[in-house]
N, CA, C and O atoms as a Tripos MOL2 file, in Angstrom:
@<TRIPOS>MOLECULE
protein
  300   299    75     0     0
PROTEIN
NO_CHARGES

@<TRIPOS>ATOM
      1 N          43.9090  117.6260  -24.2480 N.3       1 UNK1
      2 CA         44.2100  118.0790  -22.9090 C.3       1 UNK1
      3 C          43.1990  117.9210  -21.9160 C.2       1 UNK1
      4 O          42.0510  118.3520  -22.0280 O.2       1 UNK1
      5 N          43.7680  117.1360  -20.6990 N.am      2 UNK2
      6 CA         42.8180  117.0500  -19.8570 C.3       2 UNK2
      7 C          43.3490  117.3500  -18.3810 C.2       2 UNK2
      8 O          44.4870  117.1240  -17.9690 O.2       2 UNK2
      9 N          42.4540  117.8180  -17.7860 N.am      3 UNK3
     10 CA         42.6960  118.2250  -16.3860 C.3       3 UNK3
     11 C          42.2290  117.4020  -15.3040 C.2       3 UNK3
     12 O          41.0980  116.9450  -15.4670 O.2       3 UNK3
     13 N          42.7830  117.1220  -14.3120 N.am      4 UNK4
     14 CA         42.0820  116.1520  -13.1330 C.3       4 UNK4
     15 C          41.9380  117.1870  -12.0410 C.2       4 UNK4
     16 O          42.7780  117.9190  -11.5180 O.2       4 UNK4
     17 N          40.5780  117.0370  -11.8320 N.am      5 UNK5
     18 CA         40.2880  117.8650  -10.4850 C.3       5 UNK5
     19 C          39.9020  116.9640   -9.3720 C.2       5 UNK5
     20 O          39.2810  115.9170   -9.5550 O.2       5 UNK5
     21 N          40.3090  117.4230   -8.1490 N.am      6 UNK6
     22 CA         40.0840  116.4240   -6.9530 C.3       6 UNK6
     23 C          38.4340  116.7050   -6.6100 C.2       6 UNK6
     24 O          37.9280  117.8020   -6.3710 O.2       6 UNK6
     25 N          37.8040  115.4860   -6.6540 N.am      7 UNK7
     26 CA         36.4290  115.4970   -6.3530 C.3       7 UNK7
     27 C          36.5340  115.1010   -4.7000 C.2       7 UNK7
     28 O          37.2930  114.2230   -4.2890 O.2       7 UNK7
     29 N          35.7180  115.8330   -3.9030 N.am      8 UNK8
     30 CA         35.5960  115.5980   -2.6150 C.3       8 UNK8
     31 C          34.8240  114.1230   -2.4250 C.2       8 UNK8
     32 O          34.0690  113.6460   -3.2720 O.2       8 UNK8
     33 N          35.1530  113.5110   -1.1760 N.am      9 UNK9
     34 CA         34.5950  112.0210   -1.0900 C.3       9 UNK9
     35 C          33.2600  112.3190   -0.6300 C.2       9 UNK9
     36 O          32.9250  113.4020   -0.1480 O.2       9 UNK9
     37 N          32.5080  111.3140   -0.7960 N.am     10 UNK10
     38 CA         31.1820  111.2530   -0.2730 C.3      10 UNK10
     39 C          30.8080  111.5300    1.0600 C.2      10 UNK10
     40 O          29.6740  111.9280    1.3280 O.2      10 UNK10
     41 N          31.8390  111.3150    2.0700 N.am     11 UNK11
     42 CA         31.8530  111.7730    3.3590 C.3      11 UNK11
     43 C          31.9890  113.2540    3.3530 C.2      11 UNK11
     44 O          31.0870  113.8780    3.9110 O.2      11 UNK11
     45 N          32.8620  113.8480    2.8740 N.am     12 UNK12
     46 CA         33.3370  115.3190    2.8840 C.3      12 UNK12
     47 C          32.1150  116.0990    2.1830 C.2      12 UNK12
     48 O          32.0750  117.3040    2.4300 O.2      12 UNK12
     49 N          31.0020  115.5200    1.2490 N.am     13 UNK13
     50 CA         29.9560  116.2040    0.7320 C.3      13 UNK13
     51 C          28.9400  116.0020    1.7100 C.2      13 UNK13
     52 O          28.1530  116.9440    1.8020 O.2      13 UNK13
     53 N          28.7390  115.0290    2.4670 N.am     14 UNK14
     54 CA         27.7160  114.8460    3.4220 C.3      14 UNK14
     55 C          27.6970  115.5480    4.6860 C.2      14 UNK14
     56 O          26.6600  115.9750    5.1930 O.2      14 UNK14
     57 N          29.1660  115.6960    5.3320 N.am     15 UNK15
     58 CA         29.4950  116.1750    6.5490 C.3      15 UNK15
     59 C          28.8170  117.6640    6.8570 C.2      15 UNK15
     60 O          28.4730  117.8390    8.0260 O.2      15 UNK15
     61 N          28.5990  118.7290    5.9390 N.am     16 UNK16
     62 CA         27.9100  119.7930    6.0650 C.3      16 UNK16
     63 C          26.5500  119.4720    6.3780 C.2      16 UNK16
     64 O          26.0150  120.1340    7.2680 O.2      16 UNK16
     65 N          25.9220  118.6040    5.8230 N.am     17 UNK17
     66 CA         24.4550  118.2990    6.1770 C.3      17 UNK17
     67 C          24.0540  117.8450    7.3900 C.2      17 UNK17
     68 O          22.9520  118.0350    7.9060 O.2      17 UNK17
     69 N          25.2490  117.0590    7.9680 N.am     18 UNK18
     70 CA         24.9730  116.5070    9.3010 C.3      18 UNK18
     71 C          25.7520  117.4030   10.5250 C.2      18 UNK18
     72 O          25.9500  116.9890   11.6670 O.2      18 UNK18
     73 N          26.0820  118.5300   10.0730 N.am     19 UNK19
     74 CA         26.4970  119.5000   11.0630 C.3      19 UNK19
     75 C          25.1390  119.8810   11.9820 C.2      19 UNK19
     76 O          24.0170  120.1740   11.5690 O.2      19 UNK19
     77 N          25.6590  119.7690   13.4780 N.am     20 UNK20
     78 CA         24.4880  120.1980   14.2860 C.3      20 UNK20
     79 C          23.5370  118.9940   14.4680 C.2      20 UNK20
     80 O          22.5200  119.1920   15.1340 O.2      20 UNK20
     81 N          23.7310  117.9190   14.0120 N.am     21 UNK21
     82 CA         22.6770  116.8210   13.9320 C.3      21 UNK21
     83 C          22.8160  116.0570   15.4580 C.2      21 UNK21
     84 O          23.8690  115.5690   15.8690 O.2      21 UNK21
     85 N          21.7630  116.0600   16.0670 N.am     22 UNK22
     86 CA         21.5680  115.4750   17.6050 C.3      22 UNK22
     87 C          21.3570  113.8620   17.4430 C.2      22 UNK22
     88 O          20.2170  113.4060   17.3550 O.2      22 UNK22
     89 N          22.3710  113.1230   17.4120 N.am     23 UNK23
     90 CA         22.5410  111.7950   17.5080 C.3      23 UNK23
     91 C          21.6520  110.9030   18.4390 C.2      23 UNK23
     92 O          21.0600  109.8740   18.1120 O.2      23 UNK23
     93 N          21.6860  111.6090   19.8710 N.am     24 UNK24
     94 CA         21.1730  110.7100   20.8310 C.3      24 UNK24
     95 C          19.4330  110.9750   20.3900 C.2      24 UNK24
     96 O          18.6290  110.0440   20.3390 O.2      24 UNK24
     97 N          19.1840  111.9810   20.1880 N.am     25 UNK25
     98 CA         17.7270  112.4050   20.0080 C.3      25 UNK25
     99 C          17.0650  111.5020   18.8070 C.2      25 UNK25
    100 O          15.9980  110.8910   18.8630 O.2      25 UNK25
    101 N          17.8340  111.5690   17.8840 N.am     26 UNK26
    102 CA         17.6710  110.6040   16.8040 C.3      26 UNK26
    103 C          17.3050  109.1120   17.1480 C.2      26 UNK26
    104 O          16.3180  108.4610   16.8060 O.2      26 UNK26
    105 N          18.4180  108.7470   17.9480 N.am     27 UNK27
    106 CA         18.2210  107.3840   18.3920 C.3      27 UNK27
    107 C          17.0880  107.0940   19.3170 C.2      27 UNK27
    108 O          16.5660  105.9820   19.4070 O.2      27 UNK27
    109 N          16.7210  108.1770   20.0200 N.am     28 UNK28
    110 CA         15.5840  107.9400   20.8210 C.3      28 UNK28
    111 C          14.1030  107.9540   19.9990 C.2      28 UNK28
    112 O          13.2290  107.1390   20.2960 O.2      28 UNK28
    113 N          13.9420  108.8050   19.1030 N.am     29 UNK29
    114 CA         13.0010  108.7390   18.1370 C.3      29 UNK29
    115 C          12.8930  107.5520   17.4540 C.2      29 UNK29
    116 O          11.7530  107.1480   17.2220 O.2      29 UNK29
    117 N          13.8430  106.9000   17.0790 N.am     30 UNK30
    118 CA         14.0480  105.6390   16.2990 C.3      30 UNK30
    119 C          13.4240  104.5020   16.9330 C.2      30 UNK30
    120 O          12.6380  103.7200   16.3990 O.2      30 UNK30
    121 N          13.9890  104.4790   18.5180 N.am     31 UNK31
    122 CA         13.6000  103.3480   19.5070 C.3      31 UNK31
    123 C          12.0540  103.6250   19.7430 C.2      31 UNK31
    124 O          11.2580  102.6940   19.8680 O.2      31 UNK31
    125 N          11.7350  104.7500   19.7890 N.am     32 UNK32
    126 CA         10.1560  104.9850   20.0040 C.3      32 UNK32
    127 C           9.4010  104.4190   18.7600 C.2      32 UNK32
    128 O           8.3660  103.7680   18.9080 O.2      32 UNK32
    129 N          10.0410  104.7280   17.2880 N.am     33 UNK33
    130 CA          9.1180  104.2130   16.1790 C.3      33 UNK33
    131 C           9.3600  102.6260   16.2040 C.2      33 UNK33
    132 O           8.5330  101.8490   15.7270 O.2      33 UNK33
    133 N          10.2880  102.3020   16.6640 N.am     34 UNK34
    134 CA         10.3700  100.6800   16.4750 C.3      34 UNK34
    135 C           9.5280  100.0880   17.5530 C.2      34 UNK34
    136 O           8.9990   98.9910   17.3700 O.2      34 UNK34
    137 N           9.3620  100.7840   18.7260 N.am     35 UNK35
    138 CA          8.3040  100.2160   19.7990 C.3      35 UNK35
    139 C           6.8650  100.4940   19.2460 C.2      35 UNK35
    140 O           5.9600   99.7350   19.5950 O.2      35 UNK35
    141 N           6.6590  101.3130   18.5860 N.am     36 UNK36
    142 CA          5.2440  101.3770   17.8760 C.3      36 UNK36
    143 C           4.9930  100.4490   16.9110 C.2      36 UNK36
    144 O           3.9890   99.7370   16.8920 O.2      36 UNK36
    145 N           5.9230  100.4320   16.0630 N.am     37 UNK37
    146 CA          5.8560   99.3690   14.8780 C.3      37 UNK37
    147 C           5.7050   97.7160   15.7510 C.2      37 UNK37
    148 O           4.8330   96.9170   15.4100 O.2      37 UNK37
    149 N           6.5010   97.4750   16.6610 N.am     38 UNK38
    150 CA          6.2630   96.3620   17.1950 C.3      38 UNK38
    151 C           5.0060   96.1630   17.9950 C.2      38 UNK38
    152 O           4.5290   95.0350   18.1200 O.2      38 UNK38
    153 N           4.4170   97.2960   18.5770 N.am     39 UNK39
    154 CA          2.9110   97.0380   19.2010 C.3      39 UNK39
    155 C           1.9780   96.9630   17.8640 C.2      39 UNK39
    156 O           1.0770   96.1240   17.8330 O.2      39 UNK39
    157 N           2.1500   97.6680   16.9760 N.am     40 UNK40
    158 CA          1.3810   97.4390   15.8090 C.3      40 UNK40
    159 C           1.3340   95.9960   15.3180 C.2      40 UNK40
    160 O           0.2760   95.4170   15.0660 O.2      40 UNK40
    161 N           2.5090   95.4650   15.2020 N.am     41 UNK41
    162 CA          2.4990   94.1800   14.5220 C.3      41 UNK41
    163 C           2.0490   93.2450   15.6150 C.2      41 UNK41
    164 O           1.3290   92.3220   15.2330 O.2      41 UNK41
    165 N           2.3240   93.3020   16.8640 N.am     42 UNK42
    166 CA          1.7800   92.2630   17.7320 C.3      42 UNK42
    167 C           0.2200   92.4280   17.8590 C.2      42 UNK42
    168 O          -0.5380   91.4690   18.0060 O.2      42 UNK42
    169 N          -0.2020   93.8030   17.7860 N.am     43 UNK43
    170 CA         -1.7260   93.8410   18.1350 C.3      43 UNK43
    171 C          -2.6590   93.0770   17.0990 C.2      43 UNK43
    172 O          -3.7520   92.6350   17.4550 O.2      43 UNK43
    173 N          -2.1790   92.9390   15.7950 N.am     44 UNK44
    174 CA         -2.8970   92.3770   14.9500 C.3      44 UNK44
    175 C          -2.3790   92.3240   13.5200 C.2      44 UNK44
    176 O          -2.7320   93.2290   12.7640 O.2      44 UNK44
    177 N          -1.5450   91.3210   13.0460 N.am     45 UNK45
    178 CA         -0.9180   91.1730   11.8500 C.3      45 UNK45
    179 C          -1.8890   91.0660   10.9210 C.2      45 UNK45
    180 O          -2.7470   90.1940   11.0640 O.2      45 UNK45
    181 N          -1.9170   92.0490    9.6740 N.am     46 UNK46
    182 CA         -2.9930   91.9700    8.5450 C.3      46 UNK46
    183 C          -2.0780   91.5020    7.4120 C.2      46 UNK46
    184 O          -1.7070   92.3120    6.5630 O.2      46 UNK46
    185 N          -1.7290   90.3110    7.3750 N.am     47 UNK47
    186 CA         -0.9250   89.9100    6.3590 C.3      47 UNK47
    187 C           0.3180   90.9640    5.8280 C.2      47 UNK47
    188 O           0.8100   90.9290    4.7000 O.2      47 UNK47
    189 N           0.6650   91.8210    6.8230 N.am     48 UNK48
    190 CA          1.8420   92.6210    6.3710 C.3      48 UNK48
    191 C           1.4210   93.9470    5.7270 C.2      48 UNK48
    192 O           2.1620   94.9290    5.7750 O.2      48 UNK48
    193 N           0.2670   93.9670    5.1460 N.am     49 UNK49
    194 CA          0.0340   95.2070    4.4880 C.3      49 UNK49
    195 C          -0.0410   96.4650    5.2850 C.2      49 UNK49
    196 O           0.6050   97.4630    4.9650 O.2      49 UNK49
    197 N          -0.9130   96.4150    6.4320 N.am     50 UNK50
    198 CA         -0.6700   97.5720    7.1780 C.3      50 UNK50
    199 C           0.4580   97.8530    7.8610 C.2      50 UNK50
    200 O           0.6610   99.0190    8.2000 O.2      50 UNK50
    201 N           1.4380   96.7700    8.1990 N.am     51 UNK51
    202 CA          2.6230   96.8370    8.9100 C.3      51 UNK51
    203 C           3.3320   97.5610    7.9970 C.2      51 UNK51
    204 O           3.8220   98.6530    8.2840 O.2      51 UNK51
    205 N           3.4450   96.9720    6.7550 N.am     52 UNK52
    206 CA          4.5470   97.6330    5.8460 C.3      52 UNK52
    207 C           4.1590   99.1170    5.2550 C.2      52 UNK52
    208 O           4.9670   99.9250    4.7960 O.2      52 UNK52
    209 N           2.9790   99.2620    5.3510 N.am     53 UNK53
    210 CA          2.5760  100.7040    4.8520 C.3      53 UNK53
    211 C           2.6100  101.5880    6.0100 C.2      53 UNK53
    212 O           2.5930  102.7950    5.7730 O.2      53 UNK53
    213 N           2.6530  101.2140    7.1740 N.am     54 UNK54
    214 CA          3.0070  102.2650    8.2870 C.3      54 UNK54
    215 C           4.3580  102.5270    8.3220 C.2      54 UNK54
    216 O           4.7480  103.6690    8.5660 O.2      54 UNK54
    217 N           5.3440  101.3640    8.0520 N.am     55 UNK55
    218 CA          6.8150  101.5530    8.2720 C.3      55 UNK55
    219 C           7.2070  102.1450    7.0030 C.2      55 UNK55
    220 O           8.2920  102.7230    7.0600 O.2      55 UNK55
    221 N           6.6110  102.1620    5.8450 N.am     56 UNK56
    222 CA          6.8900  103.0260    4.7440 C.3      56 UNK56
    223 C           6.4820  104.3590    5.0820 C.2      56 UNK56
    224 O           7.3110  105.2000    4.7310 O.2      56 UNK56
    225 N           5.6110  104.7480    5.5710 N.am     57 UNK57
    226 CA          5.1130  106.2650    5.9650 C.3      57 UNK57
    227 C           6.0560  106.8050    7.1830 C.2      57 UNK57
    228 O           6.2380  108.0160    7.3080 O.2      57 UNK57
    229 N           6.6240  105.8990    8.0420 N.am     58 UNK58
    230 CA          7.2950  106.5100    8.9540 C.3      58 UNK58
    231 C           8.7800  106.7170    8.4410 C.2      58 UNK58
    232 O           9.4440  107.5450    9.0640 O.2      58 UNK58
    233 N           9.2910  106.1550    7.5320 N.am     59 UNK59
    234 CA         10.3960  106.3710    6.6290 C.3      59 UNK59
    235 C          10.1610  107.6520    5.8840 C.2      59 UNK59
    236 O          10.9590  108.5800    6.0240 O.2      59 UNK59
    237 N           9.1900  107.7520    5.1570 N.am     60 UNK60
    238 CA          8.8910  108.9120    4.4390 C.3      60 UNK60
    239 C           8.6860  110.3900    5.4780 C.2      60 UNK60
    240 O           9.1510  111.4910    5.1830 O.2      60 UNK60
    241 N           8.0340  110.1400    6.4910 N.am     61 UNK61
    242 CA          7.8390  111.1100    7.5000 C.3      61 UNK61
    243 C           9.4700  111.5400    8.1260 C.2      61 UNK61
    244 O           9.8070  112.7100    8.3050 O.2      61 UNK61
    245 N          10.3060  110.4270    8.3840 N.am     62 UNK62
    246 CA         11.7040  110.9250    8.7220 C.3      62 UNK62
    247 C          12.2480  111.5370    7.8300 C.2      62 UNK62
    248 O          12.5980  112.6990    8.0330 O.2      62 UNK62
    249 N          12.4240  111.0360    6.8350 N.am     63 UNK63
    250 CA         13.1300  112.1250    5.4820 C.3      63 UNK63
    251 C          12.5240  113.2370    5.2990 C.2      63 UNK63
    252 O          13.2580  114.0750    4.7760 O.2      63 UNK63
    253 N          11.4100  113.6130    5.5290 N.am     64 UNK64
    254 CA         10.5960  114.9720    5.2350 C.3      64 UNK64
    255 C          11.1510  115.6960    6.3520 C.2      64 UNK64
    256 O          11.6990  116.7700    6.1000 O.2      64 UNK64
    257 N          11.0900  115.1910    7.8250 N.am     65 UNK65
    258 CA         11.5840  116.0630    8.8730 C.3      65 UNK65
    259 C          12.9880  116.2540    8.5480 C.2      65 UNK65
    260 O          13.3870  117.4130    8.6620 O.2      65 UNK65
    261 N          13.9190  115.2840    8.1270 N.am     66 UNK66
    262 CA         15.0430  115.9460    8.1560 C.3      66 UNK66
    263 C          15.3320  116.9370    7.0320 C.2      66 UNK66
    264 O          16.1950  117.8040    7.1730 O.2      66 UNK66
    265 N          14.5780  116.8040    5.8670 N.am     67 UNK67
    266 CA         14.8550  117.9260    4.9790 C.3      67 UNK67
    267 C          14.2890  119.2020    5.4310 C.2      67 UNK67
    268 O          14.9260  120.2200    5.1620 O.2      67 UNK67
    269 N          13.1180  119.3030    6.1170 N.am     68 UNK68
    270 CA         12.7250  120.5700    6.7610 C.3      68 UNK68
    271 C          13.6260  121.2080    7.7650 C.2      68 UNK68
    272 O          13.7340  122.4230    7.9340 O.2      68 UNK68
    273 N          14.2880  120.2350    8.4400 N.am     69 UNK69
    274 CA         15.1170  120.6730    9.4680 C.3      69 UNK69
    275 C          16.5210  121.0920    8.8860 C.2      69 UNK69
    276 O          17.2800  121.7080    9.6340 O.2      69 UNK69
    277 N          16.8630  120.8360    7.7670 N.am     70 UNK70
    278 CA         17.9710  121.2990    7.1510 C.3      70 UNK70
    279 C          17.8500  122.6850    6.2120 C.2      70 UNK70
    280 O          18.7950  123.2770    5.6900 O.2      70 UNK70
    281 N          16.3700  123.0530    6.1380 N.am     71 UNK71
    282 CA         16.2100  124.4320    5.5230 C.3      71 UNK71
    283 C          16.4470  125.3920    6.4010 C.2      71 UNK71
    284 O          16.1200  125.3440    7.5870 O.2      71 UNK71
    285 N          17.1640  126.5260    5.7190 N.am     72 UNK72
    286 CA         17.5740  127.7560    6.8630 C.3      72 UNK72
    287 C          16.9800  128.8540    5.8940 C.2      72 UNK72
    288 O          16.9090  128.8900    4.6650 O.2      72 UNK72
    289 N          16.5990  129.6870    6.8230 N.am     73 UNK73
    290 CA         16.1860  131.1750    6.2300 C.3      73 UNK73
    291 C          17.2930  131.6820    5.6490 C.2      73 UNK73
    292 O          18.4020  131.5920    6.1750 O.2      73 UNK73
    293 N          17.0430  132.3390    4.3530 N.am     74 UNK74
    294 CA         18.0100  133.1750    3.8710 C.3      74 UNK74
    295 C          17.5450  134.5550    3.8990 C.2      74 UNK74
    296 O          16.4550  135.0100    3.5520 O.2      74 UNK74
    297 N          18.7430  135.2350    4.4560 N.am     75 UNK75
    298 CA         18.5600  136.9860    4.5190 C.3      75 UNK75
    299 C          18.4140  137.1940    5.9190 C.2      75 UNK75
    300 O          18.2590  138.3320    6.3620 O.2      75 UNK75
@<TRIPOS>BOND
     1     1     2 1
     2     2     3 1
     3     3     4 2
     4     3     5 am
     5     5     6 1
     6     6     7 1
     7     7     8 2
     8     7     9 am
     9     9    10 1
    10    10    11 1
    11    11    12 2
    12    11    13 am
    13    13    14 1
    14    14    15 1
    15    15    16 2
    16    15    17 am
    17    17    18 1
    18    18    19 1
    19    19    20 2
    20    19    21 am
    21    21    22 1
    22    22    23 1
    23    23    24 2
    24    23    25 am
    25    25    26 1
    26    26    27 1
    27    27    28 2
    28    27    29 am
    29    29    30 1
    30    30    31 1
    31    31    32 2
    32    31    33 am
    33    33    34 1
    34    34    35 1
    35    35    36 2
    36    35    37 am
    37    37    38 1
    38    38    39 1
    39    39    40 2
    40    39    41 am
    41    41    42 1
    42    42    43 1
    43    43    44 2
    44    43    45 am
    45    45    46 1
    46    46    47 1
    47    47    48 2
    48    47    49 am
    49    49    50 1
    50    50    51 1
    51    51    52 2
    52    51    53 am
    53    53    54 1
    54    54    55 1
    55    55    56 2
    56    55    57 am
    57    57    58 1
    58    58    59 1
    59    59    60 2
    60    59    61 am
    61    61    62 1
    62    62    63 1
    63    63    64 2
    64    63    65 am
    65    65    66 1
    66    66    67 1
    67    67    68 2
    68    67    69 am
    69    69    70 1
    70    70    71 1
    71    71    72 2
    72    71    73 am
    73    73    74 1
    74    74    75 1
    75    75    76 2
    76    75    77 am
    77    77    78 1
    78    78    79 1
    79    79    80 2
    80    79    81 am
    81    81    82 1
    82    82    83 1
    83    83    84 2
    84    83    85 am
    85    85    86 1
    86    86    87 1
    87    87    88 2
    88    87    89 am
    89    89    90 1
    90    90    91 1
    91    91    92 2
    92    91    93 am
    93    93    94 1
    94    94    95 1
    95    95    96 2
    96    95    97 am
    97    97    98 1
    98    98    99 1
    99    99   100 2
   100    99   101 am
   101   101   102 1
   102   102   103 1
   103   103   104 2
   104   103   105 am
   105   105   106 1
   106   106   107 1
   107   107   108 2
   108   107   109 am
   109   109   110 1
   110   110   111 1
   111   111   112 2
   112   111   113 am
   113   113   114 1
   114   114   115 1
   115   115   116 2
   116   115   117 am
   117   117   118 1
   118   118   119 1
   119   119   120 2
   120   119   121 am
   121   121   122 1
   122   122   123 1
   123   123   124 2
   124   123   125 am
   125   125   126 1
   126   126   127 1
   127   127   128 2
   128   127   129 am
   129   129   130 1
   130   130   131 1
   131   131   132 2
   132   131   133 am
   133   133   134 1
   134   134   135 1
   135   135   136 2
   136   135   137 am
   137   137   138 1
   138   138   139 1
   139   139   140 2
   140   139   141 am
   141   141   142 1
   142   142   143 1
   143   143   144 2
   144   143   145 am
   145   145   146 1
   146   146   147 1
   147   147   148 2
   148   147   149 am
   149   149   150 1
   150   150   151 1
   151   151   152 2
   152   151   153 am
   153   153   154 1
   154   154   155 1
   155   155   156 2
   156   155   157 am
   157   157   158 1
   158   158   159 1
   159   159   160 2
   160   159   161 am
   161   161   162 1
   162   162   163 1
   163   163   164 2
   164   163   165 am
   165   165   166 1
   166   166   167 1
   167   167   168 2
   168   167   169 am
   169   169   170 1
   170   170   171 1
   171   171   172 2
   172   171   173 am
   173   173   174 1
   174   174   175 1
   175   175   176 2
   176   175   177 am
   177   177   178 1
   178   178   179 1
   179   179   180 2
   180   179   181 am
   181   181   182 1
   182   182   183 1
   183   183   184 2
   184   183   185 am
   185   185   186 1
   186   186   187 1
   187   187   188 2
   188   187   189 am
   189   189   190 1
   190   190   191 1
   191   191   192 2
   192   191   193 am
   193   193   194 1
   194   194   195 1
   195   195   196 2
   196   195   197 am
   197   197   198 1
   198   198   199 1
   199   199   200 2
   200   199   201 am
   201   201   202 1
   202   202   203 1
   203   203   204 2
   204   203   205 am
   205   205   206 1
   206   206   207 1
   207   207   208 2
   208   207   209 am
   209   209   210 1
   210   210   211 1
   211   211   212 2
   212   211   213 am
   213   213   214 1
   214   214   215 1
   215   215   216 2
   216   215   217 am
   217   217   218 1
   218   218   219 1
   219   219   220 2
   220   219   221 am
   221   221   222 1
   222   222   223 1
   223   223   224 2
   224   223   225 am
   225   225   226 1
   226   226   227 1
   227   227   228 2
   228   227   229 am
   229   229   230 1
   230   230   231 1
   231   231   232 2
   232   231   233 am
   233   233   234 1
   234   234   235 1
   235   235   236 2
   236   235   237 am
   237   237   238 1
   238   238   239 1
   239   239   240 2
   240   239   241 am
   241   241   242 1
   242   242   243 1
   243   243   244 2
   244   243   245 am
   245   245   246 1
   246   246   247 1
   247   247   248 2
   248   247   249 am
   249   249   250 1
   250   250   251 1
   251   251   252 2
   252   251   253 am
   253   253   254 1
   254   254   255 1
   255   255   256 2
   256   255   257 am
   257   257   258 1
   258   258   259 1
   259   259   260 2
   260   259   261 am
   261   261   262 1
   262   262   263 1
   263   263   264 2
   264   263   265 am
   265   265   266 1
   266   266   267 1
   267   267   268 2
   268   267   269 am
   269   269   270 1
   270   270   271 1
   271   271   272 2
   272   271   273 am
   273   273   274 1
   274   274   275 1
   275   275   276 2
   276   275   277 am
   277   277   278 1
   278   278   279 1
   279   279   280 2
   280   279   281 am
   281   281   282 1
   282   282   283 1
   283   283   284 2
   284   283   285 am
   285   285   286 1
   286   286   287 1
   287   287   288 2
   288   287   289 am
   289   289   290 1
   290   290   291 1
   291   291   292 2
   292   291   293 am
   293   293   294 1
   294   294   295 1
   295   295   296 2
   296   295   297 am
   297   297   298 1
   298   298   299 1
   299   299   300 2
@<TRIPOS>SUBSTRUCTURE
     1 UNK1         2 RESIDUE 1 A UNK
     2 UNK2         6 RESIDUE 1 A UNK
     3 UNK3        10 RESIDUE 1 A UNK
     4 UNK4        14 RESIDUE 1 A UNK
     5 UNK5        18 RESIDUE 1 A UNK
     6 UNK6        22 RESIDUE 1 A UNK
     7 UNK7        26 RESIDUE 1 A UNK
     8 UNK8        30 RESIDUE 1 A UNK
     9 UNK9        34 RESIDUE 1 A UNK
    10 UNK10       38 RESIDUE 1 A UNK
    11 UNK11       42 RESIDUE 1 A UNK
    12 UNK12       46 RESIDUE 1 A UNK
    13 UNK13       50 RESIDUE 1 A UNK
    14 UNK14       54 RESIDUE 1 A UNK
    15 UNK15       58 RESIDUE 1 A UNK
    16 UNK16       62 RESIDUE 1 A UNK
    17 UNK17       66 RESIDUE 1 A UNK
    18 UNK18       70 RESIDUE 1 A UNK
    19 UNK19       74 RESIDUE 1 A UNK
    20 UNK20       78 RESIDUE 1 A UNK
    21 UNK21       82 RESIDUE 1 A UNK
    22 UNK22       86 RESIDUE 1 A UNK
    23 UNK23       90 RESIDUE 1 A UNK
    24 UNK24       94 RESIDUE 1 A UNK
    25 UNK25       98 RESIDUE 1 A UNK
    26 UNK26      102 RESIDUE 1 A UNK
    27 UNK27      106 RESIDUE 1 A UNK
    28 UNK28      110 RESIDUE 1 A UNK
    29 UNK29      114 RESIDUE 1 A UNK
    30 UNK30      118 RESIDUE 1 A UNK
    31 UNK31      122 RESIDUE 1 A UNK
    32 UNK32      126 RESIDUE 1 A UNK
    33 UNK33      130 RESIDUE 1 A UNK
    34 UNK34      134 RESIDUE 1 A UNK
    35 UNK35      138 RESIDUE 1 A UNK
    36 UNK36      142 RESIDUE 1 A UNK
    37 UNK37      146 RESIDUE 1 A UNK
    38 UNK38      150 RESIDUE 1 A UNK
    39 UNK39      154 RESIDUE 1 A UNK
    40 UNK40      158 RESIDUE 1 A UNK
    41 UNK41      162 RESIDUE 1 A UNK
    42 UNK42      166 RESIDUE 1 A UNK
    43 UNK43      170 RESIDUE 1 A UNK
    44 UNK44      174 RESIDUE 1 A UNK
    45 UNK45      178 RESIDUE 1 A UNK
    46 UNK46      182 RESIDUE 1 A UNK
    47 UNK47      186 RESIDUE 1 A UNK
    48 UNK48      190 RESIDUE 1 A UNK
    49 UNK49      194 RESIDUE 1 A UNK
    50 UNK50      198 RESIDUE 1 A UNK
    51 UNK51      202 RESIDUE 1 A UNK
    52 UNK52      206 RESIDUE 1 A UNK
    53 UNK53      210 RESIDUE 1 A UNK
    54 UNK54      214 RESIDUE 1 A UNK
    55 UNK55      218 RESIDUE 1 A UNK
    56 UNK56      222 RESIDUE 1 A UNK
    57 UNK57      226 RESIDUE 1 A UNK
    58 UNK58      230 RESIDUE 1 A UNK
    59 UNK59      234 RESIDUE 1 A UNK
    60 UNK60      238 RESIDUE 1 A UNK
    61 UNK61      242 RESIDUE 1 A UNK
    62 UNK62      246 RESIDUE 1 A UNK
    63 UNK63      250 RESIDUE 1 A UNK
    64 UNK64      254 RESIDUE 1 A UNK
    65 UNK65      258 RESIDUE 1 A UNK
    66 UNK66      262 RESIDUE 1 A UNK
    67 UNK67      266 RESIDUE 1 A UNK
    68 UNK68      270 RESIDUE 1 A UNK
    69 UNK69      274 RESIDUE 1 A UNK
    70 UNK70      278 RESIDUE 1 A UNK
    71 UNK71      282 RESIDUE 1 A UNK
    72 UNK72      286 RESIDUE 1 A UNK
    73 UNK73      290 RESIDUE 1 A UNK
    74 UNK74      294 RESIDUE 1 A UNK
    75 UNK75      298 RESIDUE 1 A UNK
């Protein structure tokens, strides 16, 4: 005996997380981050190590900011 359950699509599962997301603000922050990486790259390219480390750190910081922004108080 097997039952088929309708699983929501990936878009339907992600939609509640993105509710209230400010797209233009995120785009402005993205542009500023790109300008910072470009300035760092042009000022002195150190065989890519510093540039790649800074880019990785920026991605991790963006992910952490997104997670913290999604946390809500309970109660």
